[in-house]
C-alpha positions as a Markdown table, in Angstrom:
| # | Residue | x | y | z |
|---|---|---|---|---|
| 1 | Met | 6.2 | 25.8 | 3.6 |
| 2 | Pro | 7.0 | 24.6 | 0.0 |
| 3 | Gln | 4.5 | 24.8 | -2.8 |
| 4 | Leu | 3.3 | 21.4 | -3.8 |
| 5 | Asp | 2.7 | 20.4 | -7.4 |
| 6 | Val | -1.1 | 19.8 | -7.2 |
| 7 | Ala | -4.0 | 21.5 | -9.0 |
| 8 | Pro | -5.5 | 24.4 | -7.1 |
| 9 | Val | -8.6 | 23.5 | -5.1 |
| 10 | Ala | -11.4 | 25.8 | -4.1 |
| 11 | Pro | -11.4 | 26.4 | -0.3 |
| 12 | Val | -14.9 | 25.0 | 0.5 |
| 13 | Ala | -14.7 | 24.4 | 4.2 |
| 14 | Thr | -17.7 | 22.0 | 4.4 |
| 15 | Ser | -16.4 | 19.6 | 1.7 |
| 16 | Trp | -12.9 | 19.6 | 3.1 |
| 17 | Leu | -14.2 | 19.0 | 6.6 |
| 18 | Ala | -16.3 | 16.1 | 5.5 |
| 19 | Arg | -13.4 | 14.5 | 3.8 |
| 20 | Tyr | -11.1 | 15.2 | 6.7 |
| 21 | His | -13.4 | 13.6 | 9.2 |
| 22 | Ala | -14.2 | 10.7 | 7.0 |
| 23 | Val | -10.5 | 9.8 | 6.5 |
| 24 | Arg | -9.7 | 10.3 | 10.2 |
| 25 | Ala | -12.7 | 8.1 | 11.2 |
| 26 | Gln | -11.5 | 5.4 | 8.9 |
| 27 | Ser | -8.2 | 5.2 | 10.6 |
| 28 | Gln | -9.8 | 4.7 | 14.0 |
| 29 | Ala | -12.3 | 2.3 | 12.7 |
| 30 | Leu | -9.5 | 0.0 | 11.5 |
| 31 | Cys | -8.2 | -0.1 | 15.0 |
| 32 | Ala | -11.6 | -0.7 | 16.7 |
| 33 | Pro | -11.5 | -4.5 | 16.6 |
| 34 | Leu | -8.1 | -4.5 | 18.4 |
| 35 | Leu | -7.4 | -4.8 | 22.1 |
| 36 | Pro | -5.3 | -2.0 | 23.6 |
| 37 | Glu | -2.5 | -4.5 | 24.0 |
| 38 | Asp | -2.5 | -5.2 | 20.2 |
| 39 | Thr | -1.8 | -1.6 | 19.4 |
| 40 | Val | 1.7 | -1.6 | 21.0 |
| 41 | Val | 3.2 | -4.7 | 19.3 |
| 42 | Gln | 6.0 | -4.4 | 16.7 |
| 43 | Pro | 7.1 | -7.9 | 15.7 |
| 44 | Met | 9.5 | -6.7 | 12.9 |
| 45 | Leu | 11.1 | -3.6 | 11.6 |
| 46 | Asp | 8.8 | -3.0 | 8.7 |
| 47 | Val | 5.7 | -3.1 | 11.0 |
| 48 | Ser | 4.7 | -0.2 | 13.2 |
| 49 | Pro | 2.4 | -0.5 | 16.2 |
| 50 | Pro | -1.2 | 0.6 | 15.4 |
| 51 | Lys | -1.0 | 3.1 | 18.2 |
| 52 | Trp | 2.0 | 4.7 | 16.6 |
| 53 | His | 0.2 | 5.0 | 13.2 |
| 54 | Leu | -2.7 | 6.8 | 14.9 |
| 55 | Ala | -0.3 | 9.2 | 16.6 |
| 56 | His | 2.1 | 9.7 | 13.7 |
| 57 | Thr | -0.7 | 10.7 | 11.3 |
| 58 | Thr | -1.9 | 13.2 | 13.9 |
| 59 | Trp | 1.6 | 14.6 | 14.3 |
| 60 | Phe | 1.6 | 15.2 | 10.6 |
| 61 | Trp | -1.5 | 17.4 | 10.8 |
| 62 | Glu | -0.2 | 19.2 | 13.8 |
| 63 | Thr | 3.3 | 19.8 | 12.4 |
| 64 | Phe | 2.6 | 20.8 | 8.8 |
| 65 | Leu | -0.7 | 22.6 | 9.1 |
| 66 | Leu | -1.7 | 23.7 | 12.6 |
| 67 | Lys | 1.7 | 24.9 | 13.7 |
| 68 | Glu | 2.1 | 26.9 | 10.5 |
| 69 | Tyr | -1.4 | 28.2 | 9.9 |
| 70 | Ala | -3.3 | 28.3 | 13.2 |
| 71 | Pro | -2.4 | 31.4 | 15.2 |
| 72 | Gly | -1.7 | 30.6 | 18.9 |
| 73 | Tyr | -1.9 | 26.8 | 18.4 |
| 74 | Gln | -0.8 | 25.0 | 21.5 |
| 75 | Leu | 1.0 | 21.7 | 21.1 |
| 76 | Phe | -0.8 | 18.8 | 22.7 |
| 77 | His | 2.4 | 17.5 | 24.3 |
| 78 | Pro | 5.9 | 18.9 | 23.8 |
| 79 | Asp | 7.5 | 15.4 | 23.5 |
| 80 | Tyr | 5.2 | 14.0 | 20.8 |
| 81 | Ala | 7.3 | 15.4 | 18.0 |
| 82 | Phe | 10.2 | 13.2 | 19.2 |
| 83 | Leu | 7.9 | 10.1 | 19.7 |
| 84 | Phe | 5.9 | 10.3 | 16.4 |
| 85 | Asn | 8.1 | 11.8 | 13.7 |
| 86 | Ser | 8.8 | 9.1 | 11.2 |
| 87 | Tyr | 11.8 | 9.9 | 9.0 |
| 88 | Tyr | 12.0 | 13.7 | 8.6 |
| 89 | Asn | 15.6 | 14.5 | 9.5 |
| 90 | Ser | 14.9 | 18.2 | 8.9 |
| 91 | Leu | 12.4 | 18.2 | 11.7 |
| 92 | Gly | 14.7 | 16.9 | 14.4 |
| 93 | Ser | 15.5 | 13.7 | 16.2 |
| 94 | Arg | 13.1 | 10.9 | 16.8 |
| 95 | Val | 12.6 | 7.5 | 18.2 |
| 96 | Asn | 14.5 | 4.8 | 16.3 |
| 97 | Arg | 12.1 | 3.0 | 13.9 |
| 98 | Ala | 13.0 | -0.3 | 15.4 |
| 99 | Asp | 12.0 | 0.9 | 18.9 |
| 100 | Arg | 8.4 | 2.1 | 18.2 |
| 101 | Gly | 7.2 | -1.1 | 19.9 |
| 102 | Thr | 8.8 | 0.1 | 23.2 |
| 103 | Leu | 6.4 | 3.0 | 23.5 |
| 104 | Ser | 4.0 | 1.6 | 26.1 |
| 105 | Arg | 3.5 | 5.2 | 27.1 |
| 106 | Pro | 1.6 | 7.3 | 26.2 |
| 107 | Pro | -1.3 | 5.0 | 26.5 |
| 108 | Leu | -3.8 | 4.5 | 23.7 |
| 109 | Ala | -6.3 | 6.7 | 25.5 |
| 110 | Asp | -3.9 | 9.6 | 25.4 |
| 111 | Val | -3.2 | 9.1 | 21.7 |
| 112 | Leu | -7.0 | 9.1 | 21.0 |
| 113 | Ala | -7.2 | 12.3 | 23.0 |
| 114 | Tyr | -4.4 | 13.7 | 20.9 |
| 115 | Arg | -6.3 | 12.9 | 17.8 |
| 116 | Ala | -9.4 | 14.6 | 19.2 |
| 117 | His | -7.4 | 17.7 | 20.1 |
| 118 | Val | -5.9 | 18.1 | 16.6 |
| 119 | Asp | -9.3 | 17.3 | 14.9 |
| 120 | Glu | -11.0 | 20.0 | 16.9 |
| 121 | Asp | -8.4 | 22.6 | 16.2 |
| 122 | Leu | -8.2 | 21.9 | 12.5 |
| 123 | Ser | -12.0 | 21.9 | 12.2 |
| 124 | Thr | -12.1 | 25.3 | 13.9 |
| 125 | Leu | -9.4 | 26.6 | 11.6 |
| 126 | Leu | -11.4 | 25.6 | 8.5 |
| 127 | Asp | -14.7 | 26.8 | 10.0 |
| 128 | Glu | -13.4 | 30.2 | 10.9 |
| 129 | Arg | -10.7 | 31.0 | 8.4 |
| 130 | Ala | -11.2 | 29.0 | 5.2 |
| 131 | Asp | -11.6 | 32.1 | 3.1 |
| 132 | Glu | -8.3 | 33.5 | 4.4 |
| 133 | Leu | -6.1 | 30.5 | 4.0 |
| 134 | Pro | -3.7 | 30.3 | 1.0 |
| 135 | Ala | -3.7 | 27.7 | -1.7 |
| 136 | Ala | -0.6 | 26.2 | -0.1 |
| 137 | Phe | -2.7 | 25.3 | 2.9 |
| 138 | Phe | -5.1 | 23.3 | 0.9 |
| 139 | Ala | -2.4 | 21.6 | -1.0 |
| 140 | Leu | -1.0 | 20.5 | 2.3 |
| 141 | Leu | -4.4 | 19.5 | 3.5 |
| 142 | Glu | -4.8 | 17.2 | 0.4 |
| 143 | Leu | -1.4 | 15.8 | 1.0 |
| 144 | Gly | -2.3 | 15.1 | 4.6 |
| 145 | Leu | -5.4 | 13.2 | 3.5 |
| 146 | Gln | -3.4 | 11.1 | 1.1 |
| 147 | His | -0.7 | 10.5 | 3.7 |
| 148 | Glu | -3.3 | 9.2 | 6.2 |
| 149 | Gln | -4.8 | 6.9 | 3.6 |
| 150 | Gln | -1.3 | 5.5 | 3.0 |
| 151 | His | -1.1 | 4.8 | 6.7 |
| 152 | Gln | -4.6 | 3.1 | 6.6 |
| 153 | Glu | -3.1 | 0.6 | 4.2 |
| 154 | Leu | -0.2 | 0.1 | 6.5 |
| 155 | Leu | -2.5 | -0.3 | 9.4 |
| 156 | Ala | -4.4 | -3.1 | 7.6 |
| 157 | Thr | -1.2 | -5.0 | 6.7 |
| 158 | Asp | 0.6 | -4.3 | 10.0 |
| 159 | Ile | -2.4 | -5.5 | 12.0 |
| 160 | Lys | -2.5 | -8.7 | 10.0 |
| 161 | Tyr | 1.2 | -9.4 | 10.6 |
| 162 | Ile | 0.9 | -8.5 | 14.3 |
| 163 | Leu | -2.0 | -10.9 | 14.8 |
| 164 | Ser | -0.3 | -13.6 | 12.8 |
| 165 | Thr | 2.6 | -13.8 | 15.3 |
| 166 | Ser | 0.2 | -14.8 | 18.1 |
| 167 | Pro | 0.1 | -18.6 | 18.7 |
| 168 | Leu | -3.7 | -18.2 | 19.1 |
| 169 | Ala | -4.1 | -17.1 | 15.4 |
| 170 | Pro | -6.8 | -14.6 | 16.5 |
| 171 | Glu | -9.5 | -13.3 | 14.2 |
| 172 | Tyr | -9.5 | -9.6 | 13.4 |
| 173 | Leu | -13.0 | -10.0 | 11.9 |
| 174 | Pro | -15.3 | -13.0 | 12.3 |
| 175 | Ala | -14.8 | -15.8 | 9.8 |
| 176 | Thr | -18.6 | -16.2 | 9.6 |
| 177 | Gln | -18.6 | -13.1 | 7.3 |
| 178 | Leu | -16.5 | -14.9 | 4.6 |
| 179 | Pro | -18.0 | -15.7 | 1.2 |
| 180 | Ala | -17.8 | -19.3 | 0.1 |
| 181 | Pro | -14.5 | -20.2 | -1.7 |
| 182 | Ala | -14.6 | -20.1 | -5.5 |
| 183 | Val | -14.4 | -23.4 | -7.2 |
| 184 | His | -12.5 | -22.2 | -10.3 |
| 185 | Ala | -10.9 | -19.0 | -11.5 |
| 186 | Ala | -11.3 | -17.7 | -15.0 |
| 187 | Pro | -8.6 | -19.3 | -17.2 |
| 188 | Pro | -5.7 | -17.0 | -18.0 |
| 189 | Ala | -5.4 | -15.4 | -21.5 |
| 190 | Trp | -2.6 | -13.5 | -23.1 |
| 191 | Leu | -3.5 | -10.0 | -24.4 |
| 192 | Pro | -1.4 | -8.2 | -27.0 |
| 193 | Val | -0.2 | -4.6 | -26.4 |
| 194 | Pro | 1.1 | -2.9 | -29.6 |
| 195 | Gly | 4.5 | -1.4 | -29.5 |
| 196 | Gly | 5.0 | 2.3 | -29.9 |
| 197 | Ile | 5.8 | 5.6 | -28.1 |
| 198 | Tyr | 3.5 | 6.0 | -25.1 |
| 199 | Arg | 3.2 | 8.7 | -22.4 |
| 200 | Ile | 3.4 | 7.6 | -18.8 |
| 201 | Gly | 3.2 | 9.5 | -15.5 |
| 202 | Phe | 0.4 | 11.6 | -14.0 |
| 203 | Gln | -1.7 | 13.2 | -16.8 |
| 204 | Glu | -5.0 | 13.8 | -15.2 |
| 205 | Glu | -6.6 | 16.5 | -13.0 |
| 206 | Gly | -6.2 | 16.7 | -9.2 |
| 207 | Phe | -3.7 | 15.3 | -6.8 |
| 208 | Cys | -0.6 | 13.2 | -7.4 |
| 209 | Phe | 2.6 | 12.4 | -5.5 |
| 210 | Asp | 5.7 | 14.0 | -6.7 |
| 211 | Asn | 7.2 | 10.7 | -7.8 |
| 212 | Glu | 4.5 | 10.4 | -10.5 |
| 213 | Leu | 5.9 | 13.5 | -12.2 |
| 214 | Ala | 6.9 | 14.4 | -14.8 |
| 215 | Ala | 4.8 | 12.7 | -17.5 |
| 216 | His | 7.1 | 11.6 | -20.3 |
| 217 | Glu | 7.3 | 9.5 | -23.4 |
| 218 | Val | 8.6 | 5.9 | -23.4 |
| 219 | Leu | 9.4 | 3.5 | -26.2 |
| 220 | Ile | 7.6 | 0.2 | -25.7 |
| 221 | Ala | 8.2 | -2.9 | -27.8 |
| 222 | Pro | 5.2 | -5.1 | -28.6 |
| 223 | Phe | 4.4 | -7.4 | -25.7 |
| 224 | Glu | 1.7 | -9.5 | -24.2 |
| 225 | Leu | 0.2 | -9.3 | -20.7 |
| 226 | Gln | -1.8 | -12.0 | -18.9 |
| 227 | Asn | -5.4 | -10.8 | -18.4 |
| 228 | Arg | -5.5 | -11.6 | -14.7 |
| 229 | Leu | -3.3 | -12.1 | -11.6 |
| 230 | Val | -1.6 | -15.4 | -10.9 |
| 231 | Thr | -3.8 | -17.6 | -8.6 |
| 232 | Asn | -3.0 | -19.6 | -5.5 |
| 233 | Ala | -3.5 | -22.8 | -7.4 |
| 234 | Glu | -1.1 | -21.8 | -10.1 |
| 235 | Tyr | 1.5 | -20.8 | -7.5 |
| 236 | Leu | 0.9 | -24.1 | -5.6 |
| 237 | Ala | 1.9 | -25.9 | -8.8 |
| 238 | Phe | 5.2 | -24.0 | -8.7 |
| 239 | Ile | 5.7 | -25.1 | -5.1 |
| 240 | Glu | 4.9 | -28.8 | -5.8 |
| 241 | Ala | 7.2 | -28.7 | -8.9 |
| 242 | Gly | 10.1 | -27.9 | -6.5 |
| 243 | Gly | 10.2 | -24.2 | -7.3 |
| 244 | Tyr | 11.7 | -23.4 | -3.9 |
| 245 | Arg | 14.3 | -26.2 | -4.3 |
| 246 | Asn | 15.6 | -25.3 | -7.7 |
| 247 | Phe | 18.1 | -22.4 | -7.8 |
| 248 | Arg | 17.8 | -22.2 | -11.6 |
| 249 | Tyr | 14.6 | -20.1 | -11.4 |
| 250 | Trp | 16.0 | -17.7 | -8.8 |
| 251 | Met | 18.2 | -14.6 | -8.7 |
| 252 | Gly | 21.3 | -15.4 | -6.7 |
| 253 | Glu | 20.4 | -12.9 | -3.9 |
| 254 | Gly | 16.8 | -14.2 | -3.7 |
| 255 | Trp | 17.9 | -17.8 | -3.6 |
| 256 | Asp | 20.3 | -17.2 | -0.8 |
| 257 | Leu | 17.7 | -15.3 | 1.2 |
| 258 | Ala | 15.0 | -18.0 | 0.6 |
| 259 | Gln | 17.4 | -20.7 | 1.8 |
| 260 | Ala | 18.5 | -18.7 | 4.8 |
| 261 | Gln | 14.9 | -17.8 | 5.8 |
| 262 | Gly | 13.6 | -21.3 | 5.0 |
| 263 | Trp | 11.0 | -20.0 | 2.6 |
| 264 | Gly | 8.8 | -22.8 | 1.0 |
| 265 | Ala | 5.6 | -20.9 | 0.3 |
| 266 | Pro | 4.2 | -17.4 | 0.4 |
| 267 | Leu | 4.1 | -15.5 | 3.8 |
| 268 | Tyr | 1.3 | -16.7 | 6.0 |
| 269 | Trp | 1.0 | -20.2 | 4.3 |
| 270 | Val | 1.1 | -23.1 | 6.7 |
| 271 | Gln | 0.3 | -26.8 | 6.4 |
| 272 | Lys | -2.4 | -28.1 | 8.7 |
| 273 | Asp | -3.7 | -31.7 | 8.6 |
| 274 | Gly | -2.1 | -32.2 | 5.2 |
| 275 | Gln | -3.7 | -29.1 | 3.6 |
| 276 | Trp | -2.4 | -25.6 | 2.9 |
| 277 | His | -3.9 | -22.9 | 5.1 |
| 278 | Arg | -3.0 | -19.2 | 5.3 |
| 279 | Phe | -3.4 | -16.7 | 8.0 |
| 280 | Thr | -5.9 | -13.9 | 7.1 |
| 281 | His | -7.8 | -11.1 | 8.8 |
| 282 | Asn | -10.4 | -13.9 | 9.6 |
| 283 | Gly | -7.8 | -16.2 | 11.2 |
| 284 | Leu | -6.4 | -19.3 | 9.7 |
| 285 | Gln | -8.3 | -20.3 | 6.6 |
| 286 | Pro | -7.8 | -23.0 | 3.8 |
| 287 | Val | -6.0 | -21.6 | 0.8 |
| 288 | Asp | -8.6 | -20.7 | -1.9 |
| 289 | Gly | -7.0 | -21.9 | -5.2 |
| 290 | Ala | -9.0 | -19.5 | -7.3 |
| 291 | Ala | -7.9 | -16.4 | -5.5 |
| 292 | Pro | -4.8 | -14.4 | -6.5 |
| 293 | Val | -1.6 | -15.4 | -4.7 |
| 294 | Thr | -0.4 | -12.7 | -2.5 |
| 295 | His | 2.3 | -11.9 | 0.1 |
| 296 | Val | 5.2 | -12.9 | -2.2 |
| 297 | Ser | 8.5 | -11.1 | -2.5 |
| 298 | Phe | 9.9 | -9.8 | -5.8 |
| 299 | Tyr | 12.3 | -12.7 | -5.7 |
| 300 | Glu | 9.4 | -15.2 | -5.5 |
| 301 | Ala | 7.4 | -13.4 | -8.2 |
| 302 | Asp | 10.4 | -13.4 | -10.5 |
| 303 | Ala | 11.2 | -17.1 | -9.8 |
| 304 | Tyr | 7.6 | -18.0 | -10.5 |
| 305 | Ala | 7.7 | -16.1 | -13.8 |
| 306 | Asn | 10.8 | -17.9 | -14.9 |
| 307 | Trp | 9.3 | -21.2 | -14.0 |
| 308 | Ala | 6.2 | -20.4 | -16.0 |
| 309 | Gly | 8.2 | -19.4 | -19.0 |
| 310 | Ala | 7.3 | -15.7 | -18.8 |
| 311 | Arg | 8.5 | -12.6 | -17.0 |
| 312 | Leu | 7.3 | -9.7 | -15.0 |
| 313 | Pro | 6.2 | -6.5 | -16.8 |
| 314 | Thr | 8.2 | -3.3 | -16.5 |
| 315 | Glu | 6.4 | -0.4 | -14.9 |
| 316 | Ala | 6.2 | 1.4 | -18.2 |
| 317 | Glu | 4.6 | -1.7 | -19.8 |
| 318 | Trp | 2.2 | -2.0 | -16.9 |
| 319 | Glu | 1.0 | 1.6 | -17.1 |
| 320 | Thr | 0.8 | 1.5 | -20.9 |
| 321 | Ala | -1.3 | -1.7 | -20.7 |
| 322 | Ala | -3.5 | -0.2 | -17.9 |
| 323 | Arg | -4.2 | 2.8 | -20.1 |
| 324 | His | -4.6 | 0.7 | -23.3 |
| 325 | Phe | -7.2 | -1.5 | -21.6 |
| 326 | Gly | -9.0 | 1.3 | -19.8 |
| 327 | Ala | -8.4 | 0.1 | -16.3 |
| 328 | Thr | -10.8 | 1.5 | -13.7 |
| 329 | Pro | -11.1 | 0.7 | -10.0 |
| 330 | Ala | -14.8 | -0.2 | -10.4 |
| 331 | Arg | -14.3 | -4.0 | -10.1 |
| 332 | Gly | -11.3 | -4.1 | -7.7 |
| 333 | Thr | -11.3 | -5.1 | -4.1 |
| 334 | Trp | -10.4 | -2.2 | -1.8 |
| 335 | Leu | -10.0 | -1.3 | 1.8 |
| 336 | Glu | -13.6 | -0.1 | 2.0 |
| 337 | Ser | -14.9 | -3.6 | 1.4 |
| 338 | Ser | -13.5 | -4.8 | 4.7 |
| 339 | Arg | -12.6 | -8.1 | 3.0 |
| 340 | Phe | -8.8 | -7.7 | 3.3 |
| 341 | Asp | -8.1 | -10.4 | 0.8 |
| 342 | Pro | -7.9 | -10.4 | -3.0 |
| 343 | Gln | -10.9 | -11.9 | -4.7 |
| 344 | Pro | -11.1 | -14.6 | -7.4 |
| 345 | Leu | -11.9 | -13.5 | -10.9 |
| 346 | Pro | -15.3 | -15.0 | -11.8 |
| 347 | Ala | -15.0 | -18.0 | -14.1 |
| 348 | Asp | -17.2 | -16.3 | -16.7 |
| 349 | Ala | -15.1 | -13.1 | -16.9 |
| 350 | Asp | -14.5 | -11.8 | -20.4 |
| 351 | Pro | -11.1 | -13.3 | -21.6 |
| 352 | Ala | -10.7 | -10.4 | -24.0 |
| 353 | Gln | -10.6 | -7.9 | -21.1 |
| 354 | Cys | -7.7 | -7.2 | -18.8 |
| 355 | His | -8.9 | -7.8 | -15.2 |
| 356 | Gln | -7.6 | -6.9 | -11.7 |
| 357 | Leu | -5.3 | -4.2 | -12.8 |
| 358 | Leu | -6.5 | -1.9 | -10.0 |
| 359 | Gly | -7.2 | -3.4 | -6.6 |
| 360 | Asp | -6.8 | -6.8 | -5.1 |
| 361 | Cys | -2.9 | -7.1 | -5.2 |
| 362 | Trp | 0.0 | -4.8 | -5.7 |
| 363 | Glu | 1.8 | -6.1 | -8.8 |
| 364 | Trp | 5.6 | -6.4 | -8.8 |
| 365 | Thr | 7.2 | -4.9 | -11.8 |
| 366 | Tyr | 10.7 | -5.5 | -13.2 |
| 367 | Ser | 11.6 | -1.8 | -12.7 |
| 368 | Ala | 13.8 | 0.0 | -10.3 |
| 369 | Tyr | 12.3 | 2.8 | -8.3 |
| 370 | His | 14.0 | 6.0 | -9.5 |
| 371 | Ala | 13.1 | 9.5 | -10.5 |
| 372 | Tyr | 11.3 | 10.2 | -13.7 |
| 373 | Pro | 12.9 | 12.7 | -16.2 |
| 374 | Gly | 12.1 | 16.2 | -15.0 |
| 375 | Tyr | 11.5 | 15.2 | -11.4 |
| 376 | Val | 12.1 | 18.0 | -8.9 |
| 377 | Arg | 12.3 | 17.3 | -5.2 |
| 378 | Ala | 10.3 | 19.7 | -3.0 |
| 379 | Ala | 12.1 | 22.1 | -0.8 |
| 380 | Gly | 12.1 | 21.7 | 3.0 |
| 381 | Ala | 10.9 | 18.7 | 5.0 |
| 382 | Leu | 8.4 | 17.5 | 2.4 |
| 383 | Gly | 11.3 | 16.9 | 0.1 |
| 384 | Glu | 12.0 | 13.9 | 2.2 |
| 385 | Tyr | 8.6 | 12.3 | 1.4 |
| 386 | Asn | 9.6 | 10.3 | -1.6 |
| 387 | Gly | 12.9 | 11.4 | -3.2 |
| 388 | Lys | 15.3 | 10.1 | -0.7 |
| 389 | Phe | 13.9 | 6.5 | -1.1 |
| 390 | Met | 14.7 | 6.3 | -4.8 |
| 391 | Val | 17.4 | 3.6 | -4.6 |
| 392 | Asn | 17.6 | -0.2 | -4.2 |
| 393 | Gln | 13.8 | -0.7 | -4.4 |
| 394 | Leu | 11.4 | -2.1 | -7.0 |
| 395 | Val | 8.1 | -0.4 | -8.3 |
| 396 | Leu | 4.7 | -2.0 | -7.7 |
| 397 | Arg | 1.6 | -0.9 | -9.4 |
| 398 | Gly | -2.2 | -1.1 | -9.1 |
| 399 | Gly | -3.2 | -1.0 | -5.5 |
| 400 | Ser | -4.5 | -3.8 | -3.3 |
| 401 | Cys | -7.4 | -4.9 | -1.1 |
| 402 | Ala | -5.9 | -2.8 | 1.7 |
| 403 | Thr | -5.7 | 0.4 | -0.4 |
| 404 | Pro | -8.5 | 3.0 | -0.1 |
| 405 | Glu | -10.3 | 3.2 | -3.5 |
| 406 | Ser | -10.1 | 7.0 | -3.7 |
| 407 | His | -6.4 | 6.9 | -3.1 |
| 408 | Ile | -5.4 | 5.0 | -6.3 |
| 409 | Arg | -4.5 | 6.1 | -9.8 |
| 410 | Val | -3.1 | 4.4 | -12.9 |
| 411 | Ser | 0.1 | 6.5 | -12.5 |
| 412 | Tyr | 0.5 | 5.6 | -8.7 |
| 413 | Arg | 4.0 | 4.3 | -8.0 |
| 414 | Asn | 4.4 | 2.1 | -4.9 |
| 415 | Phe | 7.9 | 0.8 | -4.0 |
| 416 | Phe | 9.5 | -1.8 | -1.7 |
| 417 | His | 12.7 | -3.6 | -1.3 |
| 418 | Ala | 12.8 | -6.9 | -3.2 |
| 419 | Asp | 12.5 | -9.1 | -0.1 |
| 420 | Lys | 9.3 | -7.6 | 1.3 |
| 421 | Arg | 6.3 | -9.9 | 1.7 |
| 422 | Trp | 4.0 | -8.4 | 4.4 |
| 423 | Gln | 2.1 | -6.2 | 1.9 |
| 424 | Phe | -0.6 | -7.6 | -0.4 |
| 425 | Thr | 1.9 | -8.2 | -3.2 |
| 426 | Gly | 1.0 | -10.4 | -6.2 |
| 427 | Ile | 2.1 | -11.4 | -9.7 |
| 428 | Arg | 1.0 | -10.7 | -13.2 |
| 429 | Leu | 2.9 | -12.3 | -16.1 |
| 430 | Ala | 4.2 | -10.7 | -19.3 |
| 431 | Arg | 6.0 | -12.0 | -22.3 |
């Protein structure tokens, strides 16, 4: 197996086991409110059935750790590698991504039994052989934990999309748990960031993905960044001003797509009784004007910025600002809150501080997703984890209300094609 570029970690079996079981339990907890029938649905290519996520993350542990490091390990089922491999060409053929929703078999009960089988064997391996296992094993164990947390975010967003396609607009969680809508958001303010030579990329201790390496210097011209995310009320003003009807704000490709798809508002927005509502994990709810707008594509984010007389930040500007303003996850909204919606910035928030940089919404940047100088793709199957996707996509920064809090870093680079809307994607302006 390849050596991963992570800091060495002491093989303390109890702490590893605790983290492992906590992460694994979180994945199943996310699926607990669902009916078995919900876990098979795949309404579009980008969305995978929840049952598939539960099985794929288990396949990852089995393939990269148990088969390699557990002597005599017996596969749970010989066909599961074909069913639940995602995109690893070096590991053989697999079910077409668009056909994951056809996998009515194995049933959910078998997938849960598969998870229990792998959990038991990995626990035994750590209990009995932790002091014999090499550093490469623990690097893979860390990667597996981070990988499953990525799929937890996908589970949260895929479940929302799946339920939104039902005419019944079902609740994932009871709407009775919702806080009262905010009356007003804090007014936006522009914060200056001095120009200069800055260092971006992973610079801390611990784990990072390979696409965050290598840290390097960038030249940044002086700029200003808005101190909070764009709100629903501000985006509604763009809609009411004809933003979706005026090609002058749009990139040509985005304009053509918006016209062809009939876009007139963010994903999940619908009008009901003359008022805008949006589908949420709590069913259909009135749009909260003070909350950050989300589920917009890069094209919509860029069009809004043009209409507002501003622009989107580059990823280098975003990271420079996040470090300059000392961004921490402490006040963000994360997966662990079970709110599954970005939260309004309180009206009395300090205008001299930069808020919502971590958590609530992934922020589109005006930067292509490509390798940093000095990037080295890992050997073997794990070289397919990030490197082969470095084309025709845009970088997003900051995490969202569906991201596990322990999973985020200032240097974390997410990436999507410009048309994607099903993730919790939002807007921060720069100029």
